[in-house]
mmCIF file as Biopython writes it, N, C-alpha, C and O atoms, coordinates in Angstrom:
data_model
#
loop_
_atom_site.group_PDB
_atom_site.id
_atom_site.type_symbol
_atom_site.label_atom_id
_atom_site.label_alt_id
_atom_site.label_comp_id
_atom_site.label_asym_id
_atom_site.label_entity_id
_atom_site.label_seq_id
_atom_site.pdbx_PDB_ins_code
_atom_site.Cartn_x
_atom_site.Cartn_y
_atom_site.Cartn_z
_atom_site.occupancy
_atom_site.B_iso_or_equiv
_atom_site.auth_seq_id
_atom_site.auth_asym_id
_atom_site.pdbx_PDB_model_num
ATOM 1   N N  . MET A ? 1  ? 0.827  -1.197 0.000   1.0 0.0 1  A 1 
ATOM 2   C CA . MET A ? 1  ? 0.000  0.000  0.000   1.0 0.0 1  A 1 
ATOM 3   C C  . MET A ? 1  ? 0.867  1.255  0.000   1.0 0.0 1  A 1 
ATOM 4   O O  . MET A ? 1  ? 0.591  2.201  -0.738  1.0 0.0 1  A 1 
ATOM 5   N N  . GLN A ? 2  ? 1.905  1.265  0.818   1.0 0.0 2  A 1 
ATOM 6   C CA . GLN A ? 2  ? 2.743  2.459  0.917   1.0 0.0 2  A 1 
ATOM 7   C C  . GLN A ? 2  ? 3.497  2.710  -0.389  1.0 0.0 2  A 1 
ATOM 8   O O  . GLN A ? 2  ? 3.608  3.851  -0.838  1.0 0.0 2  A 1 
ATOM 9   N N  . ASN A ? 3  ? 4.010  1.644  -0.991  1.0 0.0 3  A 1 
ATOM 10  C CA . ASN A ? 3  ? 4.721  1.818  -2.254  1.0 0.0 3  A 1 
ATOM 11  C C  . ASN A ? 3  ? 3.782  2.277  -3.360  1.0 0.0 3  A 1 
ATOM 12  O O  . ASN A ? 3  ? 4.194  3.017  -4.253  1.0 0.0 3  A 1 
ATOM 13  N N  . LYS A ? 4  ? 2.522  1.845  -3.311  1.0 0.0 4  A 1 
ATOM 14  C CA . LYS A ? 4  ? 1.545  2.315  -4.295  1.0 0.0 4  A 1 
ATOM 15  C C  . LYS A ? 4  ? 1.373  3.823  -4.192  1.0 0.0 4  A 1 
ATOM 16  O O  . LYS A ? 4  ? 1.271  4.520  -5.202  1.0 0.0 4  A 1 
ATOM 17  N N  . GLU A ? 5  ? 1.343  4.314  -2.969  1.0 0.0 5  A 1 
ATOM 18  C CA . GLU A ? 5  ? 1.194  5.756  -2.746  1.0 0.0 5  A 1 
ATOM 19  C C  . GLU A ? 5  ? 2.411  6.508  -3.293  1.0 0.0 5  A 1 
ATOM 20  O O  . GLU A ? 5  ? 2.262  7.546  -3.937  1.0 0.0 5  A 1 
ATOM 21  N N  . LEU A ? 6  ? 3.602  5.990  -3.039  1.0 0.0 6  A 1 
ATOM 22  C CA . LEU A ? 6  ? 4.818  6.632  -3.559  1.0 0.0 6  A 1 
ATOM 23  C C  . LEU A ? 6  ? 4.840  6.592  -5.080  1.0 0.0 6  A 1 
ATOM 24  O O  . LEU A ? 6  ? 5.228  7.569  -5.721  1.0 0.0 6  A 1 
ATOM 25  N N  . ASN A ? 7  ? 4.426  5.469  -5.663  1.0 0.0 7  A 1 
ATOM 26  C CA . ASN A ? 7  ? 4.374  5.365  -7.120  1.0 0.0 7  A 1 
ATOM 27  C C  . ASN A ? 7  ? 3.383  6.365  -7.709  1.0 0.0 7  A 1 
ATOM 28  O O  . ASN A ? 7  ? 3.622  6.935  -8.773  1.0 0.0 7  A 1 
ATOM 29  N N  . LYS A ? 8  ? 2.273  6.572  -7.009  1.0 0.0 8  A 1 
ATOM 30  C CA . LYS A ? 8  ? 1.281  7.549  -7.467  1.0 0.0 8  A 1 
ATOM 31  C C  . LYS A ? 8  ? 1.896  8.948  -7.487  1.0 0.0 8  A 1 
ATOM 32  O O  . LYS A ? 8  ? 1.714  9.699  -8.445  1.0 0.0 8  A 1 
ATOM 33  N N  . PHE A ? 9  ? 2.620  9.290  -6.429  1.0 0.0 9  A 1 
ATOM 34  C CA . PHE A ? 9  ? 3.268  10.601 -6.375  1.0 0.0 9  A 1 
ATOM 35  C C  . PHE A ? 9  ? 4.304  10.740 -7.492  1.0 0.0 9  A 1 
ATOM 36  O O  . PHE A ? 9  ? 4.388  11.787 -8.134  1.0 0.0 9  A 1 
ATOM 37  N N  . ASN A ? 10 ? 5.087  9.693  -7.722  1.0 0.0 10 A 1 
ATOM 38  C CA . ASN A ? 10 ? 6.092  9.736  -8.791  1.0 0.0 10 A 1 
ATOM 39  C C  . ASN A ? 10 ? 5.439  9.933  -10.152 1.0 0.0 10 A 1 
ATOM 40  O O  . ASN A ? 10 ? 5.961  10.670 -10.989 1.0 0.0 10 A 1 
ATOM 41  N N  . LYS A ? 11 ? 4.301  9.281  -10.382 1.0 0.0 11 A 1 
ATOM 42  C CA . LYS A ? 11 ? 3.588  9.437  -11.650 1.0 0.0 11 A 1 
ATOM 43  C C  . LYS A ? 11 ? 3.080  10.867 -11.804 1.0 0.0 11 A 1 
ATOM 44  O O  . LYS A ? 11 ? 3.178  11.442 -12.888 1.0 0.0 11 A 1 
ATOM 45  N N  . ILE A ? 12 ? 2.543  11.441 -10.742 1.0 0.0 12 A 1 
ATOM 46  C CA . ILE A ? 12 ? 2.057  12.822 -10.804 1.0 0.0 12 A 1 
ATOM 47  C C  . ILE A ? 12 ? 3.209  13.773 -11.112 1.0 0.0 12 A 1 
ATOM 48  O O  . ILE A ? 12 ? 3.057  14.700 -11.907 1.0 0.0 12 A 1 
ATOM 49  N N  . ILE A ? 13 ? 4.358  13.543 -10.486 1.0 0.0 13 A 1 
ATOM 50  C CA . ILE A ? 13 ? 5.535  14.382 -10.739 1.0 0.0 13 A 1 
ATOM 51  C C  . ILE A ? 13 ? 5.956  14.279 -12.204 1.0 0.0 13 A 1 
ATOM 52  O O  . ILE A ? 13 ? 6.248  15.292 -12.839 1.0 0.0 13 A 1 
ATOM 53  N N  . ALA A ? 14 ? 5.987  13.064 -12.739 1.0 0.0 14 A 1 
ATOM 54  C CA . ALA A ? 14 ? 6.346  12.881 -14.146 1.0 0.0 14 A 1 
ATOM 55  C C  . ALA A ? 14 ? 5.350  13.588 -15.061 1.0 0.0 14 A 1 
ATOM 56  O O  . ALA A ? 14 ? 5.743  14.226 -16.037 1.0 0.0 14 A 1 
ATOM 57  N N  . ASP A ? 15 ? 4.069  13.474 -14.746 1.0 0.0 15 A 1 
ATOM 58  C CA . ASP A ? 15 ? 3.041  14.133 -15.557 1.0 0.0 15 A 1 
ATOM 59  C C  . ASP A ? 15 ? 3.193  15.651 -15.519 1.0 0.0 15 A 1 
ATOM 60  O O  . ASP A ? 15 ? 3.111  16.312 -16.554 1.0 0.0 15 A 1 
ATOM 61  N N  . LYS A ? 16 ? 3.414  16.198 -14.334 1.0 0.0 16 A 1 
ATOM 62  C CA . LYS A ? 16 ? 3.550  17.654 -14.197 1.0 0.0 16 A 1 
ATOM 63  C C  . LYS A ? 16 ? 4.772  18.165 -14.955 1.0 0.0 16 A 1 
ATOM 64  O O  . LYS A ? 16 ? 4.706  19.209 -15.604 1.0 0.0 16 A 1 
ATOM 65  N N  . THR A ? 17 ? 5.882  17.441 -14.880 1.0 0.0 17 A 1 
ATOM 66  C CA . THR A ? 17 ? 7.083  17.895 -15.592 1.0 0.0 17 A 1 
ATOM 67  C C  . THR A ? 17 ? 6.866  17.842 -17.101 1.0 0.0 17 A 1 
ATOM 68  O O  . THR A ? 17 ? 7.363  18.701 -17.829 1.0 0.0 17 A 1 
ATOM 69  N N  . THR A ? 18 ? 6.131  16.842 -17.572 1.0 0.0 18 A 1 
ATOM 70  C CA . THR A ? 18 ? 5.816  16.758 -18.998 1.0 0.0 18 A 1 
ATOM 71  C C  . THR A ? 18 ? 4.954  17.938 -19.425 1.0 0.0 18 A 1 
ATOM 72  O O  . THR A ? 18 ? 5.202  18.551 -20.462 1.0 0.0 18 A 1 
ATOM 73  N N  . ILE A ? 19 ? 3.942  18.254 -18.624 1.0 0.0 19 A 1 
ATOM 74  C CA . ILE A ? 19 ? 3.063  19.385 -18.933 1.0 0.0 19 A 1 
ATOM 75  C C  . ILE A ? 19 ? 3.854  20.690 -18.961 1.0 0.0 19 A 1 
ATOM 76  O O  . ILE A ? 19 ? 3.665  21.515 -19.855 1.0 0.0 19 A 1 
ATOM 77  N N  . ILE A ? 20 ? 4.733  20.875 -17.986 1.0 0.0 20 A 1 
ATOM 78  C CA . ILE A ? 20 ? 5.546  22.100 -17.943 1.0 0.0 20 A 1 
ATOM 79  C C  . ILE A ? 20 ? 6.449  22.186 -19.171 1.0 0.0 20 A 1 
ATOM 80  O O  . ILE A ? 20 ? 6.637  23.269 -19.726 1.0 0.0 20 A 1 
ATOM 81  N N  . SER A ? 21 ? 7.000  21.068 -19.593 1.0 0.0 21 A 1 
ATOM 82  C CA . SER A ? 21 ? 7.845  21.043 -20.785 1.0 0.0 21 A 1 
ATOM 83  C C  . SER A ? 21 ? 7.052  21.431 -22.031 1.0 0.0 21 A 1 
ATOM 84  O O  . SER A ? 21 ? 7.531  22.205 -22.860 1.0 0.0 21 A 1 
ATOM 85  N N  . ILE A ? 22 ? 5.857  20.901 -22.160 1.0 0.0 22 A 1 
ATOM 86  C CA . ILE A ? 22 ? 5.001  21.239 -23.302 1.0 0.0 22 A 1 
ATOM 87  C C  . ILE A ? 22 ? 4.646  22.724 -23.278 1.0 0.0 22 A 1 
ATOM 88  O O  . ILE A ? 22 ? 4.692  23.398 -24.308 1.0 0.0 22 A 1 
ATOM 89  N N  . LEU A ? 23 ? 4.293  23.224 -22.103 1.0 0.0 23 A 1 
ATOM 90  C CA . LEU A ? 23 ? 3.966  24.651 -21.979 1.0 0.0 23 A 1 
ATOM 91  C C  . LEU A ? 23 ? 5.169  25.531 -22.305 1.0 0.0 23 A 1 
ATOM 92  O O  . LEU A ? 23 ? 5.019  26.602 -22.893 1.0 0.0 23 A 1 
ATOM 93  N N  . SER A ? 24 ? 6.349  25.082 -21.925 1.0 0.0 24 A 1 
ATOM 94  C CA . SER A ? 24 ? 7.562  25.834 -22.234 1.0 0.0 24 A 1 
ATOM 95  C C  . SER A ? 24 ? 7.763  25.938 -23.744 1.0 0.0 24 A 1 
ATOM 96  O O  . SER A ? 24 ? 8.127  26.996 -24.258 1.0 0.0 24 A 1 
ATOM 97  N N  . ASN A ? 25 ? 7.527  24.843 -24.441 1.0 0.0 25 A 1 
ATOM 98  C CA . ASN A ? 25 ? 7.626  24.872 -25.904 1.0 0.0 25 A 1 
ATOM 99  C C  . ASN A ? 25 ? 6.568  25.788 -26.506 1.0 0.0 25 A 1 
ATOM 100 O O  . ASN A ? 25 ? 6.847  26.524 -27.453 1.0 0.0 25 A 1 
ATOM 101 N N  . GLN A ? 26 ? 5.351  25.745 -25.960 1.0 0.0 26 A 1 
ATOM 102 C CA . GLN A ? 26 ? 4.296  26.637 -26.444 1.0 0.0 26 A 1 
ATOM 103 C C  . GLN A ? 26 ? 4.682  28.095 -26.203 1.0 0.0 26 A 1 
ATOM 104 O O  . GLN A ? 26 ? 4.432  28.958 -27.044 1.0 0.0 26 A 1 
ATOM 105 N N  . TYR A ? 27 ? 5.287  28.357 -25.057 1.0 0.0 27 A 1 
ATOM 106 C CA . TYR A ? 27 ? 5.727  29.717 -24.724 1.0 0.0 27 A 1 
ATOM 107 C C  . TYR A ? 27 ? 6.743  30.210 -25.756 1.0 0.0 27 A 1 
ATOM 108 O O  . TYR A ? 27 ? 6.683  31.352 -26.211 1.0 0.0 27 A 1 
ATOM 109 N N  . ASP A ? 28 ? 7.679  29.323 -26.114 1.0 0.0 28 A 1 
ATOM 110 C CA . ASP A ? 28 ? 8.696  29.693 -27.106 1.0 0.0 28 A 1 
ATOM 111 C C  . ASP A ? 28 ? 8.083  30.056 -28.459 1.0 0.0 28 A 1 
ATOM 112 O O  . ASP A ? 28 ? 8.636  30.872 -29.196 1.0 0.0 28 A 1 
ATOM 113 N N  . HIS A ? 29 ? 6.948  29.452 -28.779 1.0 0.0 29 A 1 
ATOM 114 C CA . HIS A ? 29 ? 6.321  29.676 -30.080 1.0 0.0 29 A 1 
ATOM 115 C C  . HIS A ? 29 ? 5.127  30.629 -30.019 1.0 0.0 29 A 1 
ATOM 116 O O  . HIS A ? 29 ? 4.473  30.863 -31.035 1.0 0.0 29 A 1 
ATOM 117 N N  . ALA A ? 30 ? 4.843  31.171 -28.857 1.0 0.0 30 A 1 
ATOM 118 C CA . ALA A ? 30 ? 3.711  32.095 -28.720 1.0 0.0 30 A 1 
ATOM 119 C C  . ALA A ? 30 ? 3.981  33.367 -29.514 1.0 0.0 30 A 1 
ATOM 120 O O  . ALA A ? 30 ? 5.109  33.856 -29.580 1.0 0.0 30 A 1 
ATOM 121 N N  . SER A ? 31 ? 2.922  33.886 -30.110 1.0 0.0 31 A 1 
ATOM 122 C CA . SER A ? 31 ? 3.115  35.060 -30.964 1.0 0.0 31 A 1 
ATOM 123 C C  . SER A ? 31 ? 2.435  36.316 -30.436 1.0 0.0 31 A 1 
ATOM 124 O O  . SER A ? 31 ? 2.648  37.405 -30.969 1.0 0.0 31 A 1 
ATOM 125 N N  . THR A ? 32 ? 1.629  36.178 -29.409 1.0 0.0 32 A 1 
ATOM 126 C CA . THR A ? 32 ? 0.950  37.360 -28.867 1.0 0.0 32 A 1 
ATOM 127 C C  . THR A ? 32 ? 1.238  37.475 -27.372 1.0 0.0 32 A 1 
ATOM 128 O O  . THR A ? 32 ? 1.559  36.479 -26.723 1.0 0.0 32 A 1 
ATOM 129 N N  . PRO A ? 33 ? 1.127  38.666 -26.832 1.0 0.0 33 A 1 
ATOM 130 C CA . PRO A ? 33 ? 1.313  38.832 -25.383 1.0 0.0 33 A 1 
ATOM 131 C C  . PRO A ? 33 ? 0.318  38.000 -24.570 1.0 0.0 33 A 1 
ATOM 132 O O  . PRO A ? 33 ? 0.644  37.516 -23.486 1.0 0.0 33 A 1 
ATOM 133 N N  . GLU A ? 34 ? -0.891 37.838 -25.099 1.0 0.0 34 A 1 
ATOM 134 C CA . GLU A ? 34 ? -1.896 37.040 -24.397 1.0 0.0 34 A 1 
ATOM 135 C C  . GLU A ? 34 ? -1.477 35.576 -24.307 1.0 0.0 34 A 1 
ATOM 136 O O  . GLU A ? 34 ? -1.632 34.941 -23.264 1.0 0.0 34 A 1 
ATOM 137 N N  . GLU A ? 35 ? -0.944 35.048 -25.405 1.0 0.0 35 A 1 
ATOM 138 C CA . GLU A ? 35 ? -0.472 33.660 -25.406 1.0 0.0 35 A 1 
ATOM 139 C C  . GLU A ? 35 ? 0.704  33.493 -24.447 1.0 0.0 35 A 1 
ATOM 140 O O  . GLU A ? 35 ? 0.784  32.510 -23.710 1.0 0.0 35 A 1 
ATOM 141 N N  . LEU A ? 36 ? 1.606  34.460 -24.466 1.0 0.0 36 A 1 
ATOM 142 C CA . LEU A ? 36 ? 2.747  34.411 -23.549 1.0 0.0 36 A 1 
ATOM 143 C C  . LEU A ? 36 ? 2.281  34.411 -22.099 1.0 0.0 36 A 1 
ATOM 144 O O  . LEU A ? 36 ? 2.774  33.631 -21.284 1.0 0.0 36 A 1 
ATOM 145 N N  . MET A ? 37 ? 1.335  35.284 -21.781 1.0 0.0 37 A 1 
ATOM 146 C CA . MET A ? 37 ? 0.827  35.380 -20.413 1.0 0.0 37 A 1 
ATOM 147 C C  . MET A ? 37 ? 0.105  34.098 -20.007 1.0 0.0 37 A 1 
ATOM 148 O O  . MET A ? 37 ? 0.287  33.608 -18.892 1.0 0.0 37 A 1 
ATOM 149 N N  . TRP A ? 38 ? -0.708 33.556 -20.901 1.0 0.0 38 A 1 
ATOM 150 C CA . TRP A ? 38 ? -1.433 32.323 -20.598 1.0 0.0 38 A 1 
ATOM 151 C C  . TRP A ? 38 ? -0.443 31.190 -20.296 1.0 0.0 38 A 1 
ATOM 152 O O  . TRP A ? 38 ? -0.596 30.474 -19.306 1.0 0.0 38 A 1 
ATOM 153 N N  . CYS A ? 39 ? 0.566  31.035 -21.149 1.0 0.0 39 A 1 
ATOM 154 C CA . CYS A ? 39 ? 1.567  29.980 -20.938 1.0 0.0 39 A 1 
ATOM 155 C C  . CYS A ? 39 ? 2.315  30.190 -19.629 1.0 0.0 39 A 1 
ATOM 156 O O  . CYS A ? 39 ? 2.546  29.239 -18.883 1.0 0.0 39 A 1 
ATOM 157 N N  . ALA A ? 40 ? 2.691  31.428 -19.351 1.0 0.0 40 A 1 
ATOM 158 C CA . ALA A ? 40 ? 3.432  31.721 -18.119 1.0 0.0 40 A 1 
ATOM 159 C C  . ALA A ? 40 ? 2.596  31.389 -16.889 1.0 0.0 40 A 1 
ATOM 160 O O  . ALA A ? 40 ? 3.101  30.811 -15.927 1.0 0.0 40 A 1 
ATOM 161 N N  . ILE A ? 41 ? 1.324  31.753 -16.923 1.0 0.0 41 A 1 
ATOM 162 C CA . ILE A ? 41 ? 0.446  31.462 -15.782 1.0 0.0 41 A 1 
ATOM 163 C C  . ILE A ? 41 ? 0.266  29.960 -15.613 1.0 0.0 41 A 1 
ATOM 164 O O  . ILE A ? 41 ? 0.313  29.449 -14.494 1.0 0.0 41 A 1 
ATOM 165 N N  . GLN A ? 42 ? 0.061  29.256 -16.714 1.0 0.0 42 A 1 
ATOM 166 C CA . GLN A ? 42 ? -0.112 27.804 -16.638 1.0 0.0 42 A 1 
ATOM 167 C C  . GLN A ? 42 ? 1.157  27.123 -16.113 1.0 0.0 42 A 1 
ATOM 168 O O  . GLN A ? 42 ? 1.080  26.207 -15.294 1.0 0.0 42 A 1 
ATOM 169 N N  . MET A ? 43 ? 2.321  27.575 -16.588 1.0 0.0 43 A 1 
ATOM 170 C CA . MET A ? 43 ? 3.577  26.999 -16.093 1.0 0.0 43 A 1 
ATOM 171 C C  . MET A ? 43 ? 3.739  27.251 -14.601 1.0 0.0 43 A 1 
ATOM 172 O O  . MET A ? 43 ? 4.168  26.367 -13.860 1.0 0.0 43 A 1 
ATOM 173 N N  . GLN A ? 44 ? 3.399  28.448 -14.167 1.0 0.0 44 A 1 
ATOM 174 C CA . GLN A ? 44 ? 3.500  28.768 -12.744 1.0 0.0 44 A 1 
ATOM 175 C C  . GLN A ? 44 ? 2.560  27.890 -11.920 1.0 0.0 44 A 1 
ATOM 176 O O  . GLN A ? 44 ? 2.951  27.382 -10.869 1.0 0.0 44 A 1 
ATOM 177 N N  . ASN A ? 45 ? 1.341  27.711 -12.383 1.0 0.0 45 A 1 
ATOM 178 C CA . ASN A ? 45 ? 0.384  26.868 -11.664 1.0 0.0 45 A 1 
ATOM 179 C C  . ASN A ? 45 ? 0.877  25.429 -11.554 1.0 0.0 45 A 1 
ATOM 180 O O  . ASN A ? 45 ? 0.815  24.825 -10.483 1.0 0.0 45 A 1 
ATOM 181 N N  . HIS A ? 46 ? 1.362  24.889 -12.657 1.0 0.0 46 A 1 
ATOM 182 C CA . HIS A ? 46 ? 1.847  23.507 -12.640 1.0 0.0 46 A 1 
ATOM 183 C C  . HIS A ? 46 ? 3.136  23.379 -11.831 1.0 0.0 46 A 1 
ATOM 184 O O  . HIS A ? 46 ? 3.354  22.361 -11.175 1.0 0.0 46 A 1 
ATOM 185 N N  . ALA A ? 47 ? 3.982  24.392 -11.871 1.0 0.0 47 A 1 
ATOM 186 C CA . ALA A ? 47 ? 5.206  24.362 -11.062 1.0 0.0 47 A 1 
ATOM 187 C C  . ALA A ? 47 ? 4.876  24.388 -9.572  1.0 0.0 47 A 1 
ATOM 188 O O  . ALA A ? 47 ? 5.524  23.701 -8.783  1.0 0.0 47 A 1 
ATOM 189 N N  . ASN A ? 48 ? 3.881  25.170 -9.185  1.0 0.0 48 A 1 
ATOM 190 C CA . ASN A ? 48 ? 3.458  25.186 -7.780  1.0 0.0 48 A 1 
ATOM 191 C C  . ASN A ? 48 ? 2.904  23.834 -7.362  1.0 0.0 48 A 1 
ATOM 192 O O  . ASN A ? 48 ? 3.213  23.338 -6.279  1.0 0.0 48 A 1 
ATOM 193 N N  . ALA A ? 49 ? 2.085  23.238 -8.222  1.0 0.0 49 A 1 
ATOM 194 C CA . ALA A ? 49 ? 1.545  21.910 -7.921  1.0 0.0 49 A 1 
ATOM 195 C C  . ALA A ? 49 ? 2.675  20.885 -7.836  1.0 0.0 49 A 1 
ATOM 196 O O  . ALA A ? 49 ? 2.650  20.002 -6.978  1.0 0.0 49 A 1 
ATOM 197 N N  . LEU A ? 50 ? 3.654  20.999 -8.712  1.0 0.0 50 A 1 
ATOM 198 C CA . LEU A ? 50 ? 4.809  20.100 -8.693  1.0 0.0 50 A 1 
ATOM 199 C C  . LEU A ? 50 ? 5.588  20.242 -7.392  1.0 0.0 50 A 1 
ATOM 200 O O  . LEU A ? 50 ? 6.002  19.242 -6.804  1.0 0.0 50 A 1 
ATOM 201 N N  . ARG A ? 51 ? 5.787  21.457 -6.945  1.0 0.0 51 A 1 
ATOM 202 C CA . ARG A ? 51 ? 6.498  21.692 -5.681  1.0 0.0 51 A 1 
ATOM 203 C C  . ARG A ? 51 ? 5.763  21.041 -4.515  1.0 0.0 51 A 1 
ATOM 204 O O  . ARG A ? 51 ? 6.378  20.390 -3.670  1.0 0.0 51 A 1 
ATOM 205 N N  . VAL A ? 52 ? 4.455  21.220 -4.474  1.0 0.0 52 A 1 
ATOM 206 C CA . VAL A ? 52 ? 3.659  20.661 -3.376  1.0 0.0 52 A 1 
ATOM 207 C C  . VAL A ? 52 ? 3.727  19.135 -3.372  1.0 0.0 52 A 1 
ATOM 208 O O  . VAL A ? 52 ? 3.935  18.527 -2.322  1.0 0.0 52 A 1 
ATOM 209 N N  . ILE A ? 53 ? 3.556  18.523 -4.527  1.0 0.0 53 A 1 
ATOM 210 C CA . ILE A ? 53 ? 3.557  17.058 -4.582  1.0 0.0 53 A 1 
ATOM 211 C C  . ILE A ? 53 ? 4.957  16.510 -4.310  1.0 0.0 53 A 1 
ATOM 212 O O  . ILE A ? 53 ? 5.089  15.436 -3.723  1.0 0.0 53 A 1 
ATOM 213 N N  . ALA A ? 54 ? 6.001  17.224 -4.724  1.0 0.0 54 A 1 
ATOM 214 C CA . ALA A ? 54 ? 7.368  16.782 -4.433  1.0 0.0 54 A 1 
ATOM 215 C C  . ALA A ? 54 ? 7.653  16.849 -2.933  1.0 0.0 54 A 1 
ATOM 216 O O  . ALA A ? 54 ? 8.311  15.968 -2.380  1.0 0.0 54 A 1 
ATOM 217 N N  . GLU A ? 55 ? 7.156  17.895 -2.283  1.0 0.0 55 A 1 
ATOM 218 C CA . GLU A ? 55 ? 7.310  17.983 -0.825  1.0 0.0 55 A 1 
ATOM 219 C C  . GLU A ? 55 ? 6.562  16.849 -0.135  1.0 0.0 55 A 1 
ATOM 220 O O  . GLU A ? 55 ? 7.057  16.262 0.827   1.0 0.0 55 A 1 
ATOM 221 N N  . ARG A ? 56 ? 5.376  16.547 -0.629  1.0 0.0 56 A 1 
ATOM 222 C CA . ARG A ? 56 ? 4.580  15.456 -0.053  1.0 0.0 56 A 1 
ATOM 223 C C  . ARG A ? 56 ? 5.288  14.120 -0.255  1.0 0.0 56 A 1 
ATOM 224 O O  . ARG A ? 56 ? 5.325  13.290 0.654   1.0 0.0 56 A 1 
ATOM 225 N N  . LEU A ? 57 ? 5.849  13.913 -1.443  1.0 0.0 57 A 1 
ATOM 226 C CA . LEU A ? 57 ? 6.594  12.691 -1.713  1.0 0.0 57 A 1 
ATOM 227 C C  . LEU A ? 57 ? 7.772  12.567 -0.762  1.0 0.0 57 A 1 
ATOM 228 O O  . LEU A ? 57 ? 8.026  11.487 -0.228  1.0 0.0 57 A 1 
ATOM 229 N N  . GLY A ? 58 ? 8.493  13.659 -0.544  1.0 0.0 58 A 1 
ATOM 230 C CA . GLY A ? 58 ? 9.630  13.633 0.378   1.0 0.0 58 A 1 
ATOM 231 C C  . GLY A ? 58 ? 9.205  13.294 1.790   1.0 0.0 58 A 1 
ATOM 232 O O  . GLY A ? 58 ? 9.863  12.502 2.466   1.0 0.0 58 A 1 
ATOM 233 N N  . THR A ? 59 ? 8.117  13.883 2.239   1.0 0.0 59 A 1 
ATOM 234 C CA . THR A ? 59 ? 7.617  13.616 3.591   1.0 0.0 59 A 1 
ATOM 235 C C  . THR A ? 59 ? 7.163  12.173 3.729   1.0 0.0 59 A 1 
ATOM 236 O O  . THR A ? 59 ? 7.506  11.501 4.702   1.0 0.0 59 A 1 
ATOM 237 N N  . ASP A ? 60 ? 6.389  11.693 2.753   1.0 0.0 60 A 1 
ATOM 238 C CA . ASP A ? 60 ? 5.889  10.322 2.834   1.0 0.0 60 A 1 
ATOM 239 C C  . ASP A ? 60 ? 7.021  9.306  2.720   1.0 0.0 60 A 1 
ATOM 240 O O  . ASP A ? 60 ? 7.000  8.277  3.395   1.0 0.0 60 A 1 
ATOM 241 N N  . THR A ? 61 ? 8.011  9.588  1.870   1.0 0.0 61 A 1 
ATOM 242 C CA . THR A ? 61 ? 9.160  8.689  1.756   1.0 0.0 61 A 1 
ATOM 243 C C  . THR A ? 61 ? 9.896  8.608  3.088   1.0 0.0 61 A 1 
ATOM 244 O O  . THR A ? 61 ? 10.275 7.525  3.533   1.0 0.0 61 A 1 
ATOM 245 N N  . LYS A ? 62 ? 10.091 9.752  3.712   1.0 0.0 62 A 1 
ATOM 246 C CA . LYS A ? 62 ? 10.757 9.787  5.016   1.0 0.0 62 A 1 
ATOM 247 C C  . LYS A ? 62 ? 9.946  9.007  6.049   1.0 0.0 62 A 1 
ATOM 248 O O  . LYS A ? 62 ? 10.518 8.267  6.849   1.0 0.0 62 A 1 
ATOM 249 N N  . ASN A ? 63 ? 8.628  9.162  6.040   1.0 0.0 63 A 1 
ATOM 250 C CA . ASN A ? 63 ? 7.774  8.462  6.996   1.0 0.0 63 A 1 
ATOM 251 C C  . ASN A ? 63 ? 7.770  6.956  6.764   1.0 0.0 63 A 1 
ATOM 252 O O  . ASN A ? 63 ? 7.702  6.182  7.719   1.0 0.0 63 A 1 
ATOM 253 N N  . ILE A ? 64 ? 7.841  6.535  5.507   1.0 0.0 64 A 1 
ATOM 254 C CA . ILE A ? 64 ? 7.805  5.107  5.195   1.0 0.0 64 A 1 
ATOM 255 C C  . ILE A ? 64 ? 9.149  4.449  5.472   1.0 0.0 64 A 1 
ATOM 256 O O  . ILE A ? 64 ? 9.210  3.405  6.121   1.0 0.0 64 A 1 
ATOM 257 N N  . TYR A ? 65 ? 10.217 5.053  4.986   1.0 0.0 65 A 1 
ATOM 258 C CA . TYR A ? 65 ? 11.529 4.429  5.080   1.0 0.0 65 A 1 
ATOM 259 C C  . TYR A ? 65 ? 12.357 4.924  6.256   1.0 0.0 65 A 1 
ATOM 260 O O  . TYR A ? 65 ? 13.400 4.353  6.571   1.0 0.0 65 A 1 
ATOM 261 N N  . GLY A ? 66 ? 11.896 5.976  6.897   1.0 0.0 66 A 1 
ATOM 262 C CA . GLY A ? 66 ? 12.631 6.509  8.035   1.0 0.0 66 A 1 
ATOM 263 C C  . GLY A ? 66 ? 13.763 7.403  7.592   1.0 0.0 66 A 1 
ATOM 264 O O  . GLY A ? 66 ? 14.047 7.561  6.405   1.0 0.0 66 A 1 
ATOM 265 N N  . SER A ? 67 ? 14.393 7.976  8.582   1.0 0.0 67 A 1 
ATOM 266 C CA . SER A ? 67 ? 15.503 8.878  8.311   1.0 0.0 67 A 1 
ATOM 267 C C  . SER A ? 67 ? 16.480 8.796  9.465   1.0 0.0 67 A 1 
ATOM 268 O O  . SER A ? 67 ? 16.083 8.686  10.625  1.0 0.0 67 A 1 
ATOM 269 N N  . ASP A ? 68 ? 17.756 8.850  9.139   1.0 0.0 68 A 1 
ATOM 270 C CA . ASP A ? 68 ? 18.788 8.840  10.172  1.0 0.0 68 A 1 
ATOM 271 C C  . ASP A ? 68 ? 19.054 10.244 10.691  1.0 0.0 68 A 1 
ATOM 272 O O  . ASP A ? 68 ? 19.765 10.420 11.681  1.0 0.0 68 A 1 
ATOM 273 N N  . HIS A ? 69 ? 18.487 11.239 10.030  1.0 0.0 69 A 1 
ATOM 274 C CA . HIS A ? 69 ? 18.725 12.630 10.399  1.0 0.0 69 A 1 
ATOM 275 C C  . HIS A ? 69 ? 17.535 13.169 11.165  1.0 0.0 69 A 1 
ATOM 276 O O  . HIS A ? 69 ? 16.388 12.842 10.861  1.0 0.0 69 A 1 
ATOM 277 N N  . HIS A ? 70 ? 17.810 13.990 12.153  1.0 0.0 70 A 1 
ATOM 278 C CA . HIS A ? 70 ? 16.748 14.632 12.914  1.0 0.0 70 A 1 
ATOM 279 C C  . HIS A ? 70 ? 16.712 16.096 12.551  1.0 0.0 70 A 1 
ATOM 280 O O  . HIS A ? 70 ? 17.738 16.776 12.524  1.0 0.0 70 A 1 
ATOM 281 N N  . GLU A ? 71 ? 15.506 16.574 12.271  1.0 0.0 71 A 1 
ATOM 282 C CA . GLU A ? 71 ? 15.369 17.983 11.881  1.0 0.0 71 A 1 
ATOM 283 C C  . GLU A ? 71 ? 15.085 18.835 13.071  1.0 0.0 71 A 1 
ATOM 284 O O  . GLU A ? 71 ? 14.938 20.050 12.940  1.0 0.0 71 A 1 
#
């Protein structure tokens, strides 16, 4: 069960990075300020979601496998 949860987080991270990459390419080819702004906002939204899920993955990994370091 725990590994399934970690795999789910890893899949979400992979999906978000793919989306950000696609948006980055769209940004490079955007021809209007509106398109540029839309791409920038979408990249920011997905980057924020990526940060949150990566933090969650780190926390859950630490909780499942433990840590030798004390914070």
